[in-house]
C-alpha positions as CSV (number, residue, x, y, z in Angstrom):
1,M,-0.6,52.9,1.0
2,K,1.4,50.9,-1.7
3,L,2.5,47.5,-0.5
4,P,5.9,46.5,-0.7
5,L,7.1,44.0,-3.5
6,I,8.2,41.4,-1.2
7,L,4.7,41.0,0.1
8,Y,3.1,40.5,-3.2
9,W,5.8,37.9,-3.7
10,I,5.3,36.0,-0.5
11,A,1.4,36.3,-1.1
12,G,2.0,34.8,-4.8
13,M,4.4,31.9,-3.5
14,N,1.9,30.8,-0.8
15,G,-1.1,30.9,-3.0
16,V,0.2,28.8,-5.8
17,G,1.9,26.6,-3.0
18,L,-1.6,26.5,-1.4
19,L,-3.2,25.5,-4.9
20,L,-0.5,22.9,-6.0
21,S,-0.5,21.2,-2.6
22,L,-4.1,20.5,-2.6
23,L,-3.9,19.3,-6.2
24,Y,-0.9,17.0,-5.7
25,R,-2.5,14.2,-4.1
26,S,-5.1,13.6,-7.0
27,F,-2.2,14.3,-9.8
28,Y,0.1,11.8,-7.8
29,S,-2.7,9.0,-7.5
30,R,-3.1,9.1,-11.4
31,G,1.1,8.9,-11.8
32,R,1.2,12.7,-13.0
33,G,2.5,14.2,-9.9
34,R,6.3,13.5,-10.2
35,W,7.0,17.0,-11.5
36,M,5.1,18.7,-8.7
37,E,7.3,17.4,-5.7
38,P,10.4,19.6,-6.6
39,V,7.9,22.6,-7.8
40,L,6.3,22.5,-4.1
41,I,9.8,22.1,-2.4
42,A,11.0,25.2,-4.6
43,L,8.0,27.2,-3.3
44,A,8.5,26.2,0.0
45,L,12.0,27.4,0.1
46,L,11.1,30.6,-1.8
47,G,8.6,31.8,0.8
48,G,5.4,29.9,0.1
49,S,6.2,27.4,3.1
50,P,3.1,28.4,4.9
51,G,0.8,27.6,1.8
52,V,2.6,24.5,0.8
53,L,2.3,23.2,4.3
54,A,-1.3,24.2,4.8
55,G,-2.4,22.7,1.6
56,S,-0.6,19.5,2.1
57,L,-2.0,19.1,5.7
58,L,-5.6,20.0,4.0
59,S,-5.2,17.4,1.3
60,E,-3.9,14.5,3.4
61,R,-3.6,14.2,7.0
62,K,-1.3,11.5,7.3
63,I,2.2,11.3,6.5
64,K,3.0,9.1,3.5
65,K,6.3,8.4,1.5
66,E,5.0,10.4,-1.4
67,N,4.0,13.5,0.9
68,A,6.9,13.2,3.4
69,M,9.6,15.2,1.5
70,V,7.3,18.1,0.9
71,R,5.9,18.3,4.5
72,V,9.4,18.0,5.9
73,T,11.0,20.8,3.5
74,A,7.9,23.3,4.1
75,L,8.1,22.8,8.0
76,C,11.8,23.3,7.9
77,A,11.7,26.1,5.6
78,L,8.9,27.9,7.7
79,I,10.6,27.5,11.0
80,I,14.0,28.9,9.4
81,Q,12.3,31.5,7.6
82,L,10.7,32.6,10.9
83,A,13.6,32.4,12.8
84,V,15.5,34.5,10.1
85,L,13.0,37.3,10.1
86,W,13.2,37.3,14.0
87,A,16.9,37.6,14.0
88,M,16.8,40.3,11.4
89,R,14.2,42.4,13.6
90,R,16.4,41.3,16.6
91,A,19.5,42.7,15.0
92,C,18.1,45.9,14.3
93,S,17.4,46.8,18.0
94,R,20.1,44.8,19.7
95,E,22.9,42.9,19.4
96,L,22.5,38.8,18.8
97,S,24.1,36.1,21.4
98,F,25.9,33.1,20.2
99,A,26.5,32.0,23.7
100,F,25.1,28.4,23.0
101,L,27.4,26.9,25.9
102,E,26.2,28.8,28.7
103,F,22.4,28.4,27.3
104,F,23.0,24.6,27.6
105,G,25.2,24.6,30.4
106,G,22.2,26.5,32.6
107,R,19.7,23.8,31.1
108,P,21.1,20.2,32.2
109,W,17.6,18.7,31.7
110,L,17.7,19.8,28.3
111,M,21.0,18.1,27.5
112,I,19.6,14.9,29.2
113,Y,16.5,15.0,26.9
114,L,18.6,15.7,24.0
115,A,20.8,12.5,24.6
116,A,17.9,10.5,25.4
117,V,15.9,11.4,22.0
118,N,19.1,10.9,20.1
119,A,19.8,7.7,21.6
120,A,16.2,6.5,21.0
121,A,16.5,7.6,17.2
122,L,19.8,6.0,16.8
123,G,18.3,2.9,18.2
124,A,15.0,3.1,15.9
125,Y,17.2,3.1,12.9
126,G,19.1,0.3,13.9
127,L,16.0,-1.8,14.9
128,D,14.3,-0.7,11.4
129,K,17.2,-1.9,9.5
130,R,17.4,-5.2,11.4
131,R,13.4,-5.7,10.9
132,A,14.0,-4.7,7.3
133,A,16.8,-7.4,6.8
134,A,14.6,-9.8,8.6
135,G,11.5,-9.1,6.9
136,G,9.8,-8.2,9.8
137,K,7.3,-5.5,11.0
138,R,8.9,-2.1,10.0
139,I,9.1,1.3,12.0
140,R,6.6,3.7,10.3
141,V,8.2,6.6,8.5
142,A,6.4,9.0,10.6
143,V,7.8,7.6,13.7
144,L,11.6,7.8,12.2
145,L,11.1,11.4,10.8
146,G,9.1,12.2,14.1
147,L,12.0,11.3,16.4
148,A,14.2,13.5,14.5
149,A,11.9,16.4,14.8
150,L,11.5,16.0,18.3
151,G,15.6,16.7,18.9
152,G,17.0,13.7,17.8
153,S,18.1,14.7,14.5
154,A,21.9,13.7,15.1
155,G,20.9,10.3,16.2
156,A,18.6,10.1,13.3
157,L,21.6,11.2,10.8
158,A,24.3,9.1,12.6
159,G,21.8,5.8,12.4
160,M,21.2,6.3,8.7
161,Y,24.8,6.1,8.0
162,L,26.0,3.6,10.7
163,F,23.6,1.2,9.8
164,R,23.4,2.3,6.2
165,H,19.5,2.6,6.5
166,K,17.3,5.0,4.4
167,T,20.1,6.4,2.7
168,K,18.3,6.2,-0.8
169,K,15.2,8.0,0.2
170,N,15.3,11.7,-0.4
171,Y,12.8,12.7,2.6
172,F,15.6,11.0,4.7
173,V,18.7,12.1,3.0
174,L,17.5,15.7,2.6
175,G,15.0,15.8,5.2
176,I,17.2,14.9,8.5
177,P,19.7,17.7,7.8
178,M,16.8,20.2,6.8
179,I,15.5,19.1,10.4
180,M,18.9,19.8,11.8
181,A,18.8,23.3,10.3
182,A,15.6,24.0,11.5
183,Q,16.5,23.1,15.2
184,A,19.5,25.1,15.0
185,A,17.7,28.0,14.2
186,V,15.3,27.3,16.9
187,I,18.1,26.9,19.4
188,F,19.5,30.3,18.1
189,V,16.1,32.2,18.7
190,L,16.0,30.5,22.1
191,V,19.4,31.5,23.0
192,N,18.6,35.1,22.4
193,V,15.1,35.2,23.9
194,L,15.9,33.2,27.2
């Protein structure tokens, strides 16, 4: 049986993404890894997000400034790609639903959770900005991105621009909107499943 060309493409993107992700840390520590970040991001967006994410997690467990953008991109790309594949499959068998108001209206606990996590994200960005200006102990990048990933992406984005904080860091400027897009894809899937 002959495999479709798309499977070769995905396998190639994931293989190269895995290999480069594993090498990224050693190249970066020697000052030669600057070119690898945009390549890894492109590979993740072109279908290699599982390989890039796996390689990144295998080479370095902690989120650091030098690997944050690659991880955020790979994870968001993976979520969006899975949601698109699911929607394409679902569209072939039945009609897709866009009843977002009904979905949230029937789940008030979800609205309360989203309001709380967005308020926490907004507050964390404000607190971190105040601490940065005063030279105090900062909130870790992983916590700020984590609050956005847990549903507080709107609060994080508002905090970034309201407090003018982290607006020069690509893993925030590009990462937070990508997290929002991934969350929108997940909500779209949930609206159609539940």
